[in-house]
mmCIF file as Biopython writes it, N, C-alpha, C and O atoms, coordinates in Angstrom:
data_model
#
loop_
_atom_site.group_PDB
_atom_site.id
_atom_site.type_symbol
_atom_site.label_atom_id
_atom_site.label_alt_id
_atom_site.label_comp_id
_atom_site.label_asym_id
_atom_site.label_entity_id
_atom_site.label_seq_id
_atom_site.pdbx_PDB_ins_code
_atom_site.Cartn_x
_atom_site.Cartn_y
_atom_site.Cartn_z
_atom_site.occupancy
_atom_site.B_iso_or_equiv
_atom_site.auth_seq_id
_atom_site.auth_asym_id
_atom_site.pdbx_PDB_model_num
ATOM 1   N N  . MET A ? 1  ? -64.144 -28.918 -191.320 1.0 0.0 1  A 1 
ATOM 2   C CA . MET A ? 1  ? -63.579 -28.618 -190.012 1.0 0.0 1  A 1 
ATOM 3   C C  . MET A ? 1  ? -63.953 -27.185 -189.625 1.0 0.0 1  A 1 
ATOM 4   O O  . MET A ? 1  ? -63.739 -26.259 -190.407 1.0 0.0 1  A 1 
ATOM 5   N N  . PRO A ? 2  ? -64.504 -26.997 -188.434 1.0 0.0 2  A 1 
ATOM 6   C CA . PRO A ? 2  ? -64.909 -25.652 -188.009 1.0 0.0 2  A 1 
ATOM 7   C C  . PRO A ? 2  ? -63.715 -24.705 -187.865 1.0 0.0 2  A 1 
ATOM 8   O O  . PRO A ? 2  ? -62.614 -25.112 -187.492 1.0 0.0 2  A 1 
ATOM 9   N N  . GLU A ? 3  ? -63.964 -23.451 -188.169 1.0 0.0 3  A 1 
ATOM 10  C CA . GLU A ? 3  ? -62.949 -22.410 -187.991 1.0 0.0 3  A 1 
ATOM 11  C C  . GLU A ? 3  ? -63.266 -21.654 -186.707 1.0 0.0 3  A 1 
ATOM 12  O O  . GLU A ? 3  ? -64.418 -21.305 -186.449 1.0 0.0 3  A 1 
ATOM 13  N N  . GLU A ? 4  ? -62.232 -21.404 -185.904 1.0 0.0 4  A 1 
ATOM 14  C CA . GLU A ? 4  ? -62.410 -20.661 -184.664 1.0 0.0 4  A 1 
ATOM 15  C C  . GLU A ? 4  ? -62.447 -19.163 -184.953 1.0 0.0 4  A 1 
ATOM 16  O O  . GLU A ? 4  ? -61.606 -18.643 -185.686 1.0 0.0 4  A 1 
ATOM 17  N N  . VAL A ? 5  ? -63.415 -18.484 -184.379 1.0 0.0 5  A 1 
ATOM 18  C CA . VAL A ? 5  ? -63.477 -17.026 -184.434 1.0 0.0 5  A 1 
ATOM 19  C C  . VAL A ? 5  ? -62.921 -16.545 -183.103 1.0 0.0 5  A 1 
ATOM 20  O O  . VAL A ? 5  ? -63.443 -16.898 -182.045 1.0 0.0 5  A 1 
ATOM 21  N N  . LYS A ? 6  ? -61.864 -15.742 -183.152 1.0 0.0 6  A 1 
ATOM 22  C CA . LYS A ? 6  ? -61.142 -15.356 -181.942 1.0 0.0 6  A 1 
ATOM 23  C C  . LYS A ? 6  ? -61.314 -13.868 -181.636 1.0 0.0 6  A 1 
ATOM 24  O O  . LYS A ? 6  ? -61.466 -13.037 -182.532 1.0 0.0 6  A 1 
ATOM 25  N N  . ALA A ? 7  ? -61.286 -13.564 -180.340 1.0 0.0 7  A 1 
ATOM 26  C CA . ALA A ? 7  ? -61.315 -12.171 -179.897 1.0 0.0 7  A 1 
ATOM 27  C C  . ALA A ? 7  ? -59.976 -11.526 -180.254 1.0 0.0 7  A 1 
ATOM 28  O O  . ALA A ? 7  ? -58.922 -12.115 -180.017 1.0 0.0 7  A 1 
ATOM 29  N N  . HIS A ? 8  ? -60.012 -10.344 -180.809 1.0 0.0 8  A 1 
ATOM 30  C CA . HIS A ? 8  ? -58.774 -9.662  -181.190 1.0 0.0 8  A 1 
ATOM 31  C C  . HIS A ? 8  ? -58.325 -8.660  -180.119 1.0 0.0 8  A 1 
ATOM 32  O O  . HIS A ? 8  ? -57.285 -8.015  -180.254 1.0 0.0 8  A 1 
ATOM 33  N N  . ILE A ? 9  ? -59.126 -8.544  -179.055 1.0 0.0 9  A 1 
ATOM 34  C CA . ILE A ? 9  ? -58.752 -7.701  -177.910 1.0 0.0 9  A 1 
ATOM 35  C C  . ILE A ? 9  ? -59.288 -8.359  -176.638 1.0 0.0 9  A 1 
ATOM 36  O O  . ILE A ? 9  ? -60.134 -9.250  -176.702 1.0 0.0 9  A 1 
ATOM 37  N N  . THR A ? 10 ? -58.796 -7.920  -175.501 1.0 0.0 10 A 1 
ATOM 38  C CA . THR A ? 10 ? -59.355 -8.331  -174.216 1.0 0.0 10 A 1 
ATOM 39  C C  . THR A ? 10 ? -60.518 -7.400  -173.892 1.0 0.0 10 A 1 
ATOM 40  O O  . THR A ? 10 ? -60.400 -6.182  -174.021 1.0 0.0 10 A 1 
ATOM 41  N N  . GLY A ? 11 ? -61.629 -7.970  -173.475 1.0 0.0 11 A 1 
ATOM 42  C CA . GLY A ? 11 ? -62.786 -7.148  -173.145 1.0 0.0 11 A 1 
ATOM 43  C C  . GLY A ? 11 ? -63.910 -7.973  -172.561 1.0 0.0 11 A 1 
ATOM 44  O O  . GLY A ? 11 ? -63.797 -9.189  -172.407 1.0 0.0 11 A 1 
ATOM 45  N N  . VAL A ? 12 ? -64.987 -7.300  -172.239 1.0 0.0 12 A 1 
ATOM 46  C CA . VAL A ? 12 ? -66.186 -7.941  -171.710 1.0 0.0 12 A 1 
ATOM 47  C C  . VAL A ? 12 ? -67.160 -8.142  -172.860 1.0 0.0 12 A 1 
ATOM 48  O O  . VAL A ? 12 ? -67.360 -7.247  -173.681 1.0 0.0 12 A 1 
ATOM 49  N N  . VAL A ? 13 ? -67.765 -9.326  -172.911 1.0 0.0 13 A 1 
ATOM 50  C CA . VAL A ? 13 ? -68.760 -9.590  -173.952 1.0 0.0 13 A 1 
ATOM 51  C C  . VAL A ? 13 ? -69.986 -8.738  -173.645 1.0 0.0 13 A 1 
ATOM 52  O O  . VAL A ? 13 ? -70.700 -8.979  -172.672 1.0 0.0 13 A 1 
ATOM 53  N N  . PHE A ? 14 ? -70.217 -7.742  -174.489 1.0 0.0 14 A 1 
ATOM 54  C CA . PHE A ? 14 ? -71.319 -6.808  -174.310 1.0 0.0 14 A 1 
ATOM 55  C C  . PHE A ? 14 ? -72.609 -7.386  -174.884 1.0 0.0 14 A 1 
ATOM 56  O O  . PHE A ? 14 ? -73.677 -7.264  -174.284 1.0 0.0 14 A 1 
ATOM 57  N N  . GLN A ? 15 ? -72.497 -8.022  -176.062 1.0 0.0 15 A 1 
ATOM 58  C CA . GLN A ? 15 ? -73.691 -8.529  -176.732 1.0 0.0 15 A 1 
ATOM 59  C C  . GLN A ? 15 ? -73.314 -9.700  -177.634 1.0 0.0 15 A 1 
ATOM 60  O O  . GLN A ? 15 ? -72.317 -9.646  -178.354 1.0 0.0 15 A 1 
ATOM 61  N N  . VAL A ? 16 ? -74.121 -10.761 -177.585 1.0 0.0 16 A 1 
ATOM 62  C CA . VAL A ? 16 ? -73.978 -11.889 -178.506 1.0 0.0 16 A 1 
ATOM 63  C C  . VAL A ? 16 ? -75.023 -11.688 -179.598 1.0 0.0 16 A 1 
ATOM 64  O O  . VAL A ? 16 ? -76.219 -11.623 -179.314 1.0 0.0 16 A 1 
ATOM 65  N N  . LEU A ? 17 ? -74.570 -11.590 -180.845 1.0 0.0 17 A 1 
ATOM 66  C CA . LEU A ? 17 ? -75.470 -11.243 -181.946 1.0 0.0 17 A 1 
ATOM 67  C C  . LEU A ? 17 ? -75.916 -12.445 -182.780 1.0 0.0 17 A 1 
ATOM 68  O O  . LEU A ? 17 ? -76.832 -12.328 -183.594 1.0 0.0 17 A 1 
ATOM 69  N N  . THR A ? 18 ? -75.272 -13.603 -182.580 1.0 0.0 18 A 1 
ATOM 70  C CA . THR A ? 18 ? -75.612 -14.781 -183.369 1.0 0.0 18 A 1 
ATOM 71  C C  . THR A ? 18 ? -75.866 -15.974 -182.454 1.0 0.0 18 A 1 
ATOM 72  O O  . THR A ? 18 ? -75.548 -15.949 -181.265 1.0 0.0 18 A 1 
ATOM 73  N N  . LYS A ? 19 ? -76.444 -17.012 -183.038 1.0 0.0 19 A 1 
ATOM 74  C CA . LYS A ? 19 ? -76.674 -18.256 -182.315 1.0 0.0 19 A 1 
ATOM 75  C C  . LYS A ? 19 ? -76.363 -19.411 -183.267 1.0 0.0 19 A 1 
ATOM 76  O O  . LYS A ? 19 ? -76.309 -19.214 -184.480 1.0 0.0 19 A 1 
ATOM 77  N N  . PRO A ? 20 ? -76.159 -20.606 -182.731 1.0 0.0 20 A 1 
ATOM 78  C CA . PRO A ? 20 ? -75.888 -21.743 -183.606 1.0 0.0 20 A 1 
ATOM 79  C C  . PRO A ? 20 ? -76.965 -21.891 -184.676 1.0 0.0 20 A 1 
ATOM 80  O O  . PRO A ? 20 ? -78.161 -21.791 -184.401 1.0 0.0 20 A 1 
ATOM 81  N N  . GLY A ? 21 ? -76.510 -22.131 -185.897 1.0 0.0 21 A 1 
ATOM 82  C CA . GLY A ? 21 ? -77.419 -22.274 -187.036 1.0 0.0 21 A 1 
ATOM 83  C C  . GLY A ? 21 ? -77.547 -21.019 -187.872 1.0 0.0 21 A 1 
ATOM 84  O O  . GLY A ? 21 ? -78.028 -21.079 -189.004 1.0 0.0 21 A 1 
ATOM 85  N N  . ASP A ? 22 ? -77.123 -19.874 -187.333 1.0 0.0 22 A 1 
ATOM 86  C CA . ASP A ? 22 ? -77.209 -18.625 -188.092 1.0 0.0 22 A 1 
ATOM 87  C C  . ASP A ? 22 ? -76.211 -18.626 -189.247 1.0 0.0 22 A 1 
ATOM 88  O O  . ASP A ? 22 ? -75.069 -19.062 -189.096 1.0 0.0 22 A 1 
ATOM 89  N N  . GLN A ? 23 ? -76.652 -18.138 -190.389 1.0 0.0 23 A 1 
ATOM 90  C CA . GLN A ? 23 ? -75.782 -17.939 -191.553 1.0 0.0 23 A 1 
ATOM 91  C C  . GLN A ? 23 ? -75.169 -16.547 -191.444 1.0 0.0 23 A 1 
ATOM 92  O O  . GLN A ? 23 ? -75.866 -15.578 -191.145 1.0 0.0 23 A 1 
ATOM 93  N N  . VAL A ? 24 ? -73.861 -16.451 -191.687 1.0 0.0 24 A 1 
ATOM 94  C CA . VAL A ? 24 ? -73.186 -15.155 -191.655 1.0 0.0 24 A 1 
ATOM 95  C C  . VAL A ? 24 ? -72.361 -14.989 -192.924 1.0 0.0 24 A 1 
ATOM 96  O O  . VAL A ? 24 ? -71.969 -15.961 -193.569 1.0 0.0 24 A 1 
ATOM 97  N N  . ARG A ? 25 ? -72.114 -13.738 -193.258 1.0 0.0 25 A 1 
ATOM 98  C CA . ARG A ? 25 ? -71.234 -13.398 -194.374 1.0 0.0 25 A 1 
ATOM 99  C C  . ARG A ? 25 ? -69.929 -12.878 -193.796 1.0 0.0 25 A 1 
ATOM 100 O O  . ARG A ? 25 ? -69.869 -12.497 -192.627 1.0 0.0 25 A 1 
ATOM 101 N N  . ALA A ? 26 ? -68.894 -12.863 -194.607 1.0 0.0 26 A 1 
ATOM 102 C CA . ALA A ? 26 ? -67.613 -12.314 -194.158 1.0 0.0 26 A 1 
ATOM 103 C C  . ALA A ? 26 ? -67.837 -10.877 -193.700 1.0 0.0 26 A 1 
ATOM 104 O O  . ALA A ? 26 ? -68.431 -10.075 -194.420 1.0 0.0 26 A 1 
ATOM 105 N N  . GLY A ? 27 ? -67.363 -10.558 -192.508 1.0 0.0 27 A 1 
ATOM 106 C CA . GLY A ? 27 ? -67.497 -9.208  -191.975 1.0 0.0 27 A 1 
ATOM 107 C C  . GLY A ? 27 ? -68.716 -8.991  -191.100 1.0 0.0 27 A 1 
ATOM 108 O O  . GLY A ? 27 ? -68.830 -7.949  -190.454 1.0 0.0 27 A 1 
ATOM 109 N N  . ASP A ? 28 ? -69.640 -9.963  -191.064 1.0 0.0 28 A 1 
ATOM 110 C CA . ASP A ? 28 ? -70.801 -9.821  -190.183 1.0 0.0 28 A 1 
ATOM 111 C C  . ASP A ? 28 ? -70.353 -9.917  -188.727 1.0 0.0 28 A 1 
ATOM 112 O O  . ASP A ? 28 ? -69.513 -10.756 -188.401 1.0 0.0 28 A 1 
ATOM 113 N N  . PRO A ? 29 ? -70.899 -9.074  -187.840 1.0 0.0 29 A 1 
ATOM 114 C CA . PRO A ? 29 ? -70.526 -9.170  -186.432 1.0 0.0 29 A 1 
ATOM 115 C C  . PRO A ? 29 ? -71.124 -10.420 -185.784 1.0 0.0 29 A 1 
ATOM 116 O O  . PRO A ? 29 ? -72.291 -10.748 -186.001 1.0 0.0 29 A 1 
ATOM 117 N N  . ILE A ? 30 ? -70.314 -11.106 -184.992 1.0 0.0 30 A 1 
ATOM 118 C CA . ILE A ? 30 ? -70.764 -12.313 -184.273 1.0 0.0 30 A 1 
ATOM 119 C C  . ILE A ? 30 ? -71.087 -11.939 -182.823 1.0 0.0 30 A 1 
ATOM 120 O O  . ILE A ? 30 ? -72.137 -12.303 -182.293 1.0 0.0 30 A 1 
ATOM 121 N N  . ILE A ? 31 ? -70.156 -11.199 -182.189 1.0 0.0 31 A 1 
ATOM 122 C CA . ILE A ? 31 ? -70.380 -10.674 -180.844 1.0 0.0 31 A 1 
ATOM 123 C C  . ILE A ? 31 ? -69.837 -9.252  -180.807 1.0 0.0 31 A 1 
ATOM 124 O O  . ILE A ? 31 ? -69.121 -8.821  -181.711 1.0 0.0 31 A 1 
ATOM 125 N N  . VAL A ? 32 ? -70.191 -8.533  -179.746 1.0 0.0 32 A 1 
ATOM 126 C CA . VAL A ? 32 ? -69.651 -7.195  -179.516 1.0 0.0 32 A 1 
ATOM 127 C C  . VAL A ? 32 ? -68.939 -7.217  -178.177 1.0 0.0 32 A 1 
ATOM 128 O O  . VAL A ? 32 ? -69.510 -7.626  -177.166 1.0 0.0 32 A 1 
ATOM 129 N N  . LEU A ? 33 ? -67.674 -6.769  -178.174 1.0 0.0 33 A 1 
ATOM 130 C CA . LEU A ? 33 ? -66.902 -6.650  -176.944 1.0 0.0 33 A 1 
ATOM 131 C C  . LEU A ? 33 ? -66.899 -5.204  -176.486 1.0 0.0 33 A 1 
ATOM 132 O O  . LEU A ? 33 ? -66.974 -4.281  -177.297 1.0 0.0 33 A 1 
ATOM 133 N N  . GLU A ? 34 ? -66.812 -5.018  -175.173 1.0 0.0 34 A 1 
ATOM 134 C CA . GLU A ? 34 ? -66.665 -3.681  -174.618 1.0 0.0 34 A 1 
ATOM 135 C C  . GLU A ? 34 ? -65.293 -3.606  -173.959 1.0 0.0 34 A 1 
ATOM 136 O O  . GLU A ? 34 ? -64.948 -4.429  -173.112 1.0 0.0 34 A 1 
ATOM 137 N N  . SER A ? 35 ? -64.525 -2.613  -174.361 1.0 0.0 35 A 1 
ATOM 138 C CA . SER A ? 35 ? -63.202 -2.410  -173.796 1.0 0.0 35 A 1 
ATOM 139 C C  . SER A ? 35 ? -62.942 -0.916  -173.753 1.0 0.0 35 A 1 
ATOM 140 O O  . SER A ? 35 ? -63.099 -0.223  -174.759 1.0 0.0 35 A 1 
ATOM 141 N N  . MET A ? 36 ? -62.546 -0.420  -172.597 1.0 0.0 36 A 1 
ATOM 142 C CA . MET A ? 36 ? -62.264 1.005   -172.408 1.0 0.0 36 A 1 
ATOM 143 C C  . MET A ? 36 ? -63.437 1.873   -172.875 1.0 0.0 36 A 1 
ATOM 144 O O  . MET A ? 36 ? -63.249 2.904   -173.521 1.0 0.0 36 A 1 
ATOM 145 N N  . LYS A ? 37 ? -64.652 1.428   -172.530 1.0 0.0 37 A 1 
ATOM 146 C CA . LYS A ? 37 ? -65.898 2.136   -172.845 1.0 0.0 37 A 1 
ATOM 147 C C  . LYS A ? 37 ? -66.177 2.241   -174.341 1.0 0.0 37 A 1 
ATOM 148 O O  . LYS A ? 37 ? -66.969 3.079   -174.771 1.0 0.0 37 A 1 
ATOM 149 N N  . MET A ? 38 ? -65.526 1.390   -175.134 1.0 0.0 38 A 1 
ATOM 150 C CA . MET A ? 38 ? -65.785 1.338   -176.575 1.0 0.0 38 A 1 
ATOM 151 C C  . MET A ? 38 ? -66.399 -0.013  -176.906 1.0 0.0 38 A 1 
ATOM 152 O O  . MET A ? 38 ? -66.057 -1.024  -176.294 1.0 0.0 38 A 1 
ATOM 153 N N  . GLU A ? 39 ? -67.305 -0.027  -177.875 1.0 0.0 39 A 1 
ATOM 154 C CA . GLU A ? 39 ? -67.903 -1.276  -178.338 1.0 0.0 39 A 1 
ATOM 155 C C  . GLU A ? 39 ? -67.188 -1.705  -179.617 1.0 0.0 39 A 1 
ATOM 156 O O  . GLU A ? 39 ? -67.143 -0.962  -180.597 1.0 0.0 39 A 1 
ATOM 157 N N  . ILE A ? 40 ? -66.630 -2.913  -179.591 1.0 0.0 40 A 1 
ATOM 158 C CA . ILE A ? 40 ? -65.836 -3.399  -180.715 1.0 0.0 40 A 1 
ATOM 159 C C  . ILE A ? 40 ? -66.421 -4.723  -181.202 1.0 0.0 40 A 1 
ATOM 160 O O  . ILE A ? 40 ? -66.449 -5.691  -180.442 1.0 0.0 40 A 1 
ATOM 161 N N  . PRO A ? 41 ? -66.890 -4.790  -182.450 1.0 0.0 41 A 1 
ATOM 162 C CA . PRO A ? 41 ? -67.444 -6.048  -182.956 1.0 0.0 41 A 1 
ATOM 163 C C  . PRO A ? 41 ? -66.342 -7.049  -183.288 1.0 0.0 41 A 1 
ATOM 164 O O  . PRO A ? 41 ? -65.261 -6.680  -183.746 1.0 0.0 41 A 1 
ATOM 165 N N  . VAL A ? 42 ? -66.642 -8.327  -183.044 1.0 0.0 42 A 1 
ATOM 166 C CA . VAL A ? 42 ? -65.801 -9.422  -183.521 1.0 0.0 42 A 1 
ATOM 167 C C  . VAL A ? 42 ? -66.541 -9.981  -184.726 1.0 0.0 42 A 1 
ATOM 168 O O  . VAL A ? 42 ? -67.665 -10.467 -184.602 1.0 0.0 42 A 1 
ATOM 169 N N  . GLU A ? 43 ? -65.911 -9.911  -185.886 1.0 0.0 43 A 1 
ATOM 170 C CA . GLU A ? 43 ? -66.583 -10.219 -187.147 1.0 0.0 43 A 1 
ATOM 171 C C  . GLU A ? 43 ? -66.222 -11.601 -187.674 1.0 0.0 43 A 1 
ATOM 172 O O  . GLU A ? 43 ? -65.162 -12.147 -187.368 1.0 0.0 43 A 1 
ATOM 173 N N  . ALA A ? 44 ? -67.125 -12.149 -188.468 1.0 0.0 44 A 1 
ATOM 174 C CA . ALA A ? 44 ? -66.886 -13.430 -189.128 1.0 0.0 44 A 1 
ATOM 175 C C  . ALA A ? 44 ? -65.761 -13.253 -190.146 1.0 0.0 44 A 1 
ATOM 176 O O  . ALA A ? 44 ? -65.800 -12.322 -190.950 1.0 0.0 44 A 1 
ATOM 177 N N  . PRO A ? 45 ? -64.759 -14.132 -190.121 1.0 0.0 45 A 1 
ATOM 178 C CA . PRO A ? 45 ? -63.660 -14.018 -191.082 1.0 0.0 45 A 1 
ATOM 179 C C  . PRO A ? 45 ? -64.057 -14.445 -192.496 1.0 0.0 45 A 1 
ATOM 180 O O  . PRO A ? 45 ? -63.379 -14.102 -193.465 1.0 0.0 45 A 1 
ATOM 181 N N  . ARG A ? 46 ? -65.154 -15.194 -192.611 1.0 0.0 46 A 1 
ATOM 182 C CA . ARG A ? 46 ? -65.627 -15.672 -193.915 1.0 0.0 46 A 1 
ATOM 183 C C  . ARG A ? 46 ? -67.108 -16.008 -193.801 1.0 0.0 46 A 1 
ATOM 184 O O  . ARG A ? 46 ? -67.669 -16.010 -192.705 1.0 0.0 46 A 1 
ATOM 185 N N  . ALA A ? 47 ? -67.724 -16.286 -194.917 1.0 0.0 47 A 1 
ATOM 186 C CA . ALA A ? 47 ? -69.121 -16.708 -194.909 1.0 0.0 47 A 1 
ATOM 187 C C  . ALA A ? 47 ? -69.221 -18.130 -194.376 1.0 0.0 47 A 1 
ATOM 188 O O  . ALA A ? 47 ? -68.312 -18.936 -194.572 1.0 0.0 47 A 1 
ATOM 189 N N  . GLY A ? 48 ? -70.320 -18.436 -193.705 1.0 0.0 48 A 1 
ATOM 190 C CA . GLY A ? 48 ? -70.526 -19.783 -193.197 1.0 0.0 48 A 1 
ATOM 191 C C  . GLY A ? 48 ? -71.681 -19.845 -192.224 1.0 0.0 48 A 1 
ATOM 192 O O  . GLY A ? 48 ? -72.495 -18.926 -192.136 1.0 0.0 48 A 1 
ATOM 193 N N  . THR A ? 49 ? -71.736 -20.951 -191.492 1.0 0.0 49 A 1 
ATOM 194 C CA . THR A ? 49 ? -72.781 -21.180 -190.501 1.0 0.0 49 A 1 
ATOM 195 C C  . THR A ? 49 ? -72.147 -21.221 -189.117 1.0 0.0 49 A 1 
ATOM 196 O O  . THR A ? 49 ? -71.154 -21.915 -188.898 1.0 0.0 49 A 1 
ATOM 197 N N  . VAL A ? 50 ? -72.726 -20.476 -188.193 1.0 0.0 50 A 1 
ATOM 198 C CA . VAL A ? 50 ? -72.262 -20.499 -186.808 1.0 0.0 50 A 1 
ATOM 199 C C  . VAL A ? 50 ? -72.678 -21.843 -186.218 1.0 0.0 50 A 1 
ATOM 200 O O  . VAL A ? 50 ? -73.862 -22.179 -186.208 1.0 0.0 50 A 1 
ATOM 201 N N  . THR A ? 51 ? -71.696 -22.620 -185.724 1.0 0.0 51 A 1 
ATOM 202 C CA . THR A ? 51 ? -72.014 -23.916 -185.119 1.0 0.0 51 A 1 
ATOM 203 C C  . THR A ? 51 ? -72.040 -23.848 -183.601 1.0 0.0 51 A 1 
ATOM 204 O O  . THR A ? 51 ? -72.707 -24.654 -182.952 1.0 0.0 51 A 1 
ATOM 205 N N  . GLU A ? 52 ? -71.315 -22.885 -183.030 1.0 0.0 52 A 1 
ATOM 206 C CA . GLU A ? 52 ? -71.298 -22.737 -181.572 1.0 0.0 52 A 1 
ATOM 207 C C  . GLU A ? 52 ? -70.838 -21.329 -181.221 1.0 0.0 52 A 1 
ATOM 208 O O  . GLU A ? 52 ? -69.943 -20.776 -181.861 1.0 0.0 52 A 1 
ATOM 209 N N  . VAL A ? 53 ? -71.462 -20.759 -180.198 1.0 0.0 53 A 1 
ATOM 210 C CA . VAL A ? 53 ? -71.008 -19.493 -179.635 1.0 0.0 53 A 1 
ATOM 211 C C  . VAL A ? 53 ? -70.532 -19.815 -178.225 1.0 0.0 53 A 1 
ATOM 212 O O  . VAL A ? 53 ? -71.324 -20.201 -177.366 1.0 0.0 53 A 1 
ATOM 213 N N  . THR A ? 54 ? -69.225 -19.653 -177.992 1.0 0.0 54 A 1 
ATOM 214 C CA . THR A ? 54 ? -68.648 -20.033 -176.705 1.0 0.0 54 A 1 
ATOM 215 C C  . THR A ? 54 ? -68.618 -18.869 -175.717 1.0 0.0 54 A 1 
ATOM 216 O O  . THR A ? 54 ? -68.455 -19.081 -174.515 1.0 0.0 54 A 1 
ATOM 217 N N  . ALA A ? 55 ? -68.773 -17.654 -176.208 1.0 0.0 55 A 1 
ATOM 218 C CA . ALA A ? 55 ? -68.756 -16.466 -175.348 1.0 0.0 55 A 1 
ATOM 219 C C  . ALA A ? 55 ? -70.160 -16.201 -174.811 1.0 0.0 55 A 1 
ATOM 220 O O  . ALA A ? 55 ? -71.155 -16.400 -175.508 1.0 0.0 55 A 1 
ATOM 221 N N  . LYS A ? 56 ? -70.219 -15.753 -173.574 1.0 0.0 56 A 1 
ATOM 222 C CA . LYS A ? 56 ? -71.498 -15.421 -172.949 1.0 0.0 56 A 1 
ATOM 223 C C  . LYS A ? 56 ? -71.481 -13.951 -172.523 1.0 0.0 56 A 1 
ATOM 224 O O  . LYS A ? 56 ? -70.456 -13.425 -172.091 1.0 0.0 56 A 1 
ATOM 225 N N  . GLU A ? 57 ? -72.629 -13.310 -172.654 1.0 0.0 57 A 1 
ATOM 226 C CA . GLU A ? 57 ? -72.721 -11.901 -172.281 1.0 0.0 57 A 1 
ATOM 227 C C  . GLU A ? 57 ? -72.301 -11.712 -170.830 1.0 0.0 57 A 1 
ATOM 228 O O  . GLU A ? 57 ? -72.702 -12.466 -169.944 1.0 0.0 57 A 1 
ATOM 229 N N  . GLY A ? 58 ? -71.481 -10.684 -170.610 1.0 0.0 58 A 1 
ATOM 230 C CA . GLY A ? 58 ? -71.035 -10.343 -169.271 1.0 0.0 58 A 1 
ATOM 231 C C  . GLY A ? 58 ? -69.704 -10.962 -168.873 1.0 0.0 58 A 1 
ATOM 232 O O  . GLY A ? 58 ? -69.096 -10.532 -167.893 1.0 0.0 58 A 1 
ATOM 233 N N  . GLU A ? 59 ? -69.239 -11.968 -169.617 1.0 0.0 59 A 1 
ATOM 234 C CA . GLU A ? 59 ? -67.962 -12.589 -169.255 1.0 0.0 59 A 1 
ATOM 235 C C  . GLU A ? 59 ? -66.799 -11.853 -169.919 1.0 0.0 59 A 1 
ATOM 236 O O  . GLU A ? 59 ? -66.960 -11.208 -170.954 1.0 0.0 59 A 1 
ATOM 237 N N  . THR A ? 60 ? -65.638 -11.966 -169.302 1.0 0.0 60 A 1 
ATOM 238 C CA . THR A ? 60 ? -64.432 -11.352 -169.859 1.0 0.0 60 A 1 
ATOM 239 C C  . THR A ? 60 ? -63.706 -12.376 -170.723 1.0 0.0 60 A 1 
ATOM 240 O O  . THR A ? 60 ? -63.526 -13.527 -170.325 1.0 0.0 60 A 1 
ATOM 241 N N  . VAL A ? 61 ? -63.293 -11.941 -171.909 1.0 0.0 61 A 1 
ATOM 242 C CA . VAL A ? 61 ? -62.483 -12.781 -172.790 1.0 0.0 61 A 1 
ATOM 243 C C  . VAL A ? 61 ? -61.137 -12.106 -173.001 1.0 0.0 61 A 1 
ATOM 244 O O  . VAL A ? 61 ? -61.022 -10.880 -172.993 1.0 0.0 61 A 1 
ATOM 245 N N  . GLN A ? 62 ? -60.137 -12.930 -173.188 1.0 0.0 62 A 1 
ATOM 246 C CA . GLN A ? 62 ? -58.786 -12.437 -173.430 1.0 0.0 62 A 1 
ATOM 247 C C  . GLN A ? 62 ? -58.514 -12.418 -174.930 1.0 0.0 62 A 1 
ATOM 248 O O  . GLN A ? 62 ? -59.146 -13.146 -175.694 1.0 0.0 62 A 1 
ATOM 249 N N  . GLU A ? 63 ? -57.582 -11.591 -175.337 1.0 0.0 63 A 1 
ATOM 250 C CA . GLU A ? 63 ? -57.158 -11.572 -176.736 1.0 0.0 63 A 1 
ATOM 251 C C  . GLU A ? 63 ? -56.740 -12.980 -177.139 1.0 0.0 63 A 1 
ATOM 252 O O  . GLU A ? 63 ? -55.938 -13.616 -176.455 1.0 0.0 63 A 1 
ATOM 253 N N  . GLY A ? 64 ? -57.285 -13.460 -178.249 1.0 0.0 64 A 1 
ATOM 254 C CA . GLY A ? 64 ? -56.949 -14.789 -178.749 1.0 0.0 64 A 1 
ATOM 255 C C  . GLY A ? 64 ? -57.898 -15.886 -178.308 1.0 0.0 64 A 1 
ATOM 256 O O  . GLY A ? 64 ? -57.821 -17.006 -178.814 1.0 0.0 64 A 1 
ATOM 257 N N  . ASP A ? 65 ? -58.809 -15.584 -177.359 1.0 0.0 65 A 1 
ATOM 258 C CA . ASP A ? 65 ? -59.792 -16.582 -176.940 1.0 0.0 65 A 1 
ATOM 259 C C  . ASP A ? 65 ? -60.779 -16.855 -178.067 1.0 0.0 65 A 1 
ATOM 260 O O  . ASP A ? 65 ? -61.158 -15.943 -178.803 1.0 0.0 65 A 1 
ATOM 261 N N  . THR A ? 66 ? -61.192 -18.105 -178.199 1.0 0.0 66 A 1 
ATOM 262 C CA . THR A ? 66 ? -62.211 -18.474 -179.172 1.0 0.0 66 A 1 
ATOM 263 C C  . THR A ? 66 ? -63.564 -18.036 -178.642 1.0 0.0 66 A 1 
ATOM 264 O O  . THR A ? 66 ? -63.917 -18.352 -177.505 1.0 0.0 66 A 1 
ATOM 265 N N  . VAL A ? 67 ? -64.337 -17.302 -179.463 1.0 0.0 67 A 1 
ATOM 266 C CA . VAL A ? 67 ? -65.646 -16.830 -179.046 1.0 0.0 67 A 1 
ATOM 267 C C  . VAL A ? 67 ? -66.783 -17.530 -179.801 1.0 0.0 67 A 1 
ATOM 268 O O  . VAL A ? 67 ? -67.934 -17.503 -179.365 1.0 0.0 67 A 1 
ATOM 269 N N  . ALA A ? 68 ? -66.445 -18.160 -180.945 1.0 0.0 68 A 1 
ATOM 270 C CA . ALA A ? 68 ? -67.451 -18.870 -181.730 1.0 0.0 68 A 1 
ATOM 271 C C  . ALA A ? 68 ? -66.749 -19.810 -182.696 1.0 0.0 68 A 1 
ATOM 272 O O  . ALA A ? 68 ? -65.554 -19.685 -182.965 1.0 0.0 68 A 1 
ATOM 273 N N  . LEU A ? 69 ? -67.529 -20.756 -183.211 1.0 0.0 69 A 1 
ATOM 274 C CA . LEU A ? 69 ? -67.049 -21.669 -184.246 1.0 0.0 69 A 1 
ATOM 275 C C  . LEU A ? 69 ? -67.896 -21.475 -185.492 1.0 0.0 69 A 1 
ATOM 276 O O  . LEU A ? 69 ? -69.111 -21.294 -185.422 1.0 0.0 69 A 1 
ATOM 277 N N  . LEU A ? 70 ? -67.226 -21.519 -186.626 1.0 0.0 70 A 1 
ATOM 278 C CA . LEU A ? 70 ? -67.877 -21.264 -187.915 1.0 0.0 70 A 1 
ATOM 279 C C  . LEU A ? 70 ? -67.615 -22.433 -188.842 1.0 0.0 70 A 1 
ATOM 280 O O  . LEU A ? 70 ? -66.464 -22.819 -189.047 1.0 0.0 70 A 1 
ATOM 281 N N  . GLU A ? 71 ? -68.661 -22.994 -189.398 1.0 0.0 71 A 1 
ATOM 282 C CA . GLU A ? 71 ? -68.553 -24.132 -190.319 1.0 0.0 71 A 1 
ATOM 283 C C  . GLU A ? 71 ? -68.600 -23.638 -191.736 1.0 0.0 71 A 1 
ATOM 284 O O  . GLU A ? 71 ? -68.524 -24.435 -192.671 1.0 0.0 71 A 1 
#
């Protein structure tokens, strides 16, 4: 069952660093959010494979929104 990777703050998606099929380790950045002129990475909670990235560059996400799925 895929695990949801959630935004921990409200911000604008500055950069998407992964795509479906990418292997990540725990702590690897999946996307970068921009909030209050700071860049904040959203990191993988565990090792796995990115199955979907739901966040798109330039869109605003709210705290708790799912930004990617990890298998």
